[in-house]
N, C-alpha and C positions, 0 to 999 in steps of 0.2 A: 318551849314557851307554853305556859297553860293557855288553855282554850278561854276565851271571851266571849265568844257566841258559837252557839249551835245551830245547825239544820233543824228542819222538823225532824228529820229522821234520826239526828243524834239526840234530840231532846227525847224523843220516844224511848230511846234505847237506854238512856240514862233513868226514866222512869219507870223501864220494864212494861211498857204499854204499846200501842200501834201508831203510828204517824196519823192515822185517819183520826183517831180520839185526840190526837193532840191539836190537830186542824179544827176539832170541834171546841177544845178548851178555848182556843184562838178567837173561835167565831162567836163563843160565848163571852168574851172579854175578860176573862180569867187569867190569861196569859198574854201580856203585851210582847208585840213583836216589832222588827224593823223590817223594812222591804229592801233588800241589797241584790236586786235580781230574784231572789226568791226570799221567802220568809227567813228570818234569822230570829232567835232568843238570845239574849243577854243571859249569862250564866247567872249573874245576880238575879235577874228578873225570874229564873226557874228556882233558884234556892227560895227566894222571897214567896213565890207560889206555893211550892211544898211546905214552907213552915206557915204559911197564913191559913192553908187547908188541910193540916194535919189533924186527923180525927173526925172529918168528914166524909161523908159519903159522895163520890163525885162521878157516878155511874150514870146520872144525868147531867149535864153540866148546866142544864137550865132550872132545876131543882134541887139544891145542895141540901142536903139533911146530915145531921148529927149522926155519927155511926153508931150504930146498934149491934152490940154484941150477942150472941146466942152461948148457952153453954158449949154447944160443938166448937166454936170460935175461939175459945179462951184459951 
């Protein structure tokens, strides 16, 4: 059966980031969660988040910027 919800740790793995950073995204209100013992993130919510913020710099979840590329990054 396909996963419908992810733990924070699982979501971080999907996003190739760290669980602490996922908690920051949650605290900033960017990723909605359910509290089922611990935070759970619906797969659909995670996909929506990734689509919505594609092309954005989320280094600081409280100050989202448009992604700027330099020649070295292209």
